[in-house]
ZAKE-626394 format. One line per 4 residues: for each residue x negated, y negated, z of N, C-alpha, C, O, CB. Coordinates in steps of 0.001 Angstrom, whole numbers, plus 500000, padded with zeros to 6 digits. Glycine has a CB too. Example, Ala and Ser with C-alpha at 12.3 -4.5 7.8 and 13.67 -1.06 7.14 Angstrom:
486810,505690,507800,487700,504500,507800,486800,503300,507800,485764,503319,508465,488692,504473,509046 | 487150,502250,507080,486330,501060,507140,487100,499970,507870,486591,498862,508039,485916,500598,505725
***
This chain:
508422,510511,502755,509738,510164,502718,509892,509517,501301,510969,509788,500770,510129,509234,503929 | 509010,508684,500539,508720,508233,499716,508808,509286,498311,509329,509085,497214,507633,507685,500164 | 507999,510590,498900,507762,511880,497741,508643,512787,497996,508646,513718,497191,506346,512683,497733 | 509772,512862,499264,510683,513612,499358,511931,513702,498191,512890,512930,498198,511041,513302,500539
511791,514473,497482,513019,514347,496225,514356,514473,496741,515249,514140,495961,512940,515556,495042 | 514698,514886,497898,516108,514564,498334,516445,512718,498263,517365,511983,497905,516246,515236,500073 | 515405,512622,498703,515470,510910,499290,515213,509826,497515,515937,508950,497041,513503,510544,500881 | 514364,510210,497174,514018,509433,495908,512952,510289,494998,512517,511394,495321,513355,507925,496337
512630,509611,493864,511997,510376,492759,510504,510063,492537,510057,509962,491395,512744,510101,491470 | 509685,509900,493705,508595,509652,493352,507581,510723,493372,507170,511121,494462,508306,508713,493968 | 507126,511241,492243,506106,512229,492330,504854,512171,493376,504224,511127,493544,505599,512264,491059 | 504591,513212,493968,503600,513293,495180,502186,513542,494609,501486,514491,494964,504006,514534,496255
501803,512574,493654,500550,512918,492946,499763,511773,493352,500427,510962,493997,500655,513111,491331 | 498257,511385,493128,497600,510666,493179,497605,509361,492042,496848,508393,492101,496710,511397,493321 | 498667,509603,490990,498678,509074,489932,500393,508013,490241,500924,507224,489459,498506,510406,488642 | 500815,508394,491541,501996,507503,491658,501978,507060,493219,502419,505949,493512,503455,508312,491196
501573,507750,494018,501777,507639,495518,500051,507473,496349,499263,508416,496282,502734,509274,496051 | 499804,506590,496845,498438,506375,497788,498732,506252,498956,499359,505231,499241,497583,505228,497558 | 498416,507180,500014,498437,507020,501594,496918,506550,502211,495833,507122,502107,498896,508590,502304 | 497194,505576,502733,495923,505021,503531,496422,505207,504921,497574,504864,505188,495467,503345,503210
495653,505718,505816,495886,506144,507245,494404,506472,508075,493365,507068,507792,496886,507554,507194 | 494914,505757,509212,493919,505788,510325,492358,505133,509706,492147,503987,509311,493784,507531,510883 | 491776,505832,509754,490261,505548,509323,490240,505205,507835,489640,504241,507360,489252,506881,509583 | 490897,506019,507210,490925,505580,505720,491608,504060,505221,491466,503592,504091,491763,506737,504994
492279,503499,506198,492813,502626,506091,492087,501254,506194,492645,500297,506731,493646,502859,506772 | 490799,501169,505656,489670,499819,505745,490019,499023,504941,490999,499088,504198,488167,499992,505433 | 488953,497911,505062,489228,497084,503978,488988,497044,502821,489588,496240,502108,488981,496300,504111 | 487987,497952,502281,487660,498274,500997,488699,499234,500608,488914,499064,499408,486267,498789,500856
489427,500152,501075,489982,501284,500561,491846,500572,500255,492597,501236,499542,489705,502773,501894 | 492388,499117,500939,493049,498558,500792,492975,497764,499717,493846,497841,498851,493183,498250,501620 | 491917,496875,499607,491557,496254,498413,491344,496806,496849,491515,496251,495763,490518,495781,498774 | 490830,498334,497272,490748,498884,496044,492234,499590,495638,492440,499878,494459,489524,499898,496077
493278,499859,496692,494529,500542,496239,495243,499206,495453,495708,499342,494321,495519,501269,497664 | 495274,498098,496064,495826,496898,495792,495194,496464,493870,495843,495920,492977,495205,495733,497258 | 494074,496863,493849,493780,496519,492195,494382,498052,491503,494550,498230,490297,491672,496192,491771 | 494528,498616,492100,494980,500383,491780,496556,500084,491258,497155,500417,490235,494979,501704,493581
496904,499378,492326,498534,498893,491892,498794,498049,490847,499778,498096,490110,499238,498146,492939 | 497469,496925,490787,497847,495999,489825,497482,496571,488434,498319,496396,487548,497187,494653,490102 | 496426,497183,488148,496033,498413,486942,497225,498803,486662,497509,498710,485468,495092,499802,487351 | 498259,499329,487546,499694,500582,487450,500759,499585,486727,501387,499884,485711,500518,501288,489399
500860,498260,487475,501761,496972,486893,501125,496562,485475,501984,495984,484809,501693,495502,488023 | 500214,496643,484970,499967,496329,484145,500178,496906,482917,500675,496287,481976,499210,496116,484386 | 499777,498236,482858,500117,499177,482137,501666,499459,482140,502243,499715,481083,499353,500211,482520 | 502284,499413,483257,503793,499452,482928,504345,498391,483259,503959,497900,484320,504547,500446,483507
505298,497757,482574,505747,496460,483146,507090,496581,483670,507643,495631,484223,505712,495347,482141 | 507800,498054,483475,508779,498358,484428,508476,499224,485445,509241,499962,486066,509799,498810,483872 | 507319,499073,485559,506780,500039,486797,507467,499335,488514,507469,498136,488792,504629,499934,486737 | 507920,500316,489317,508284,499877,490660,507216,499860,491386,506391,500713,491057,509242,500627,491308
506885,499081,492407,505913,499333,493161,506014,498671,494665,505968,497456,494860,504795,498937,492416 | 506161,499675,495712,506439,499505,496959,505318,499471,498055,504619,500475,498194,507287,500420,497191 | 505137,498508,498741,503999,498551,499634,504968,498139,501005,505818,497303,501310,502581,497384,499150 | 503983,499732,501835,504698,499704,503268,503506,499782,504065,502662,500648,503838,505827,500972,503639
503358,498785,505144,502755,498520,506199,503374,498931,507513,504515,498611,507848,502533,497303,506137 | 502494,499707,508279,502961,499895,509677,501630,499513,510609,500664,500271,510523,503532,501546,509925 | 501577,498741,511203,500602,498358,512518,501032,497400,513160,502216,497128,513359,499224,497964,512278 | 500007,496773,513558,499831,495928,514654,499163,494468,514390,498194,494393,513633,499030,496692,515600
499580,493551,514889,498996,492280,514540,499230,491100,515349,499885,491279,516375,499377,491968,513330 | 498852,490016,515106,499004,488921,515714,498756,487620,515100,498101,487632,514058,498371,489035,516665 | 499186,486432,515585,499044,485079,514670,498046,484351,515662,498317,484249,516859,500675,484090,514341 | 497119,483953,515225,496023,483311,516054,496070,481955,515845,495598,481568,514776,494641,483791,515754
496648,480906,516807,496737,479706,516660,495499,478663,516456,495505,477640,515771,497404,479471,517606 | 494717,479060,517033,493522,478189,516647,492976,478259,515534,492229,477326,515236,492558,478308,517355 | 493158,479346,514582,492538,479370,512903,493676,479485,512320,493513,479677,511115,491467,480645,512322 | 494850,479451,512656,496030,479756,511620,495965,480756,510836,496294,480583,509662,496272,478811,510758
495659,481656,511147,495456,483302,510508,496114,484157,511254,496411,484018,512440,493951,483931,510475 | 496382,485196,510440,497027,486641,511164,495909,487375,511167,494988,487271,510357,498304,487538,510356 | 495995,488294,512289,495124,489431,512112,495923,490897,512538,496427,491196,513620,493762,489150,513055 | 495841,491690,511265,496601,492618,511281,495498,494096,511721,494307,494276,511466,497405,492551,509802
496304,494803,512319,495334,495960,512514,496190,497456,512243,495601,498532,512346,494673,495864,514193
***
């Protein structure tokens, strides 16, 4: 939807949109993606950054931490 021109104006290129799904959405890829976003924002102070997460998770009361899948 973010790359559909009828809804918004984000080009569907690796320079503008990164999609991680299924096995690609591992810890390293997520951290690399966040570093990429930071670099994009550092280059363009007017940049719009959107992070969309869809998944499952729970809050662990014993460790006071979230566990996301």
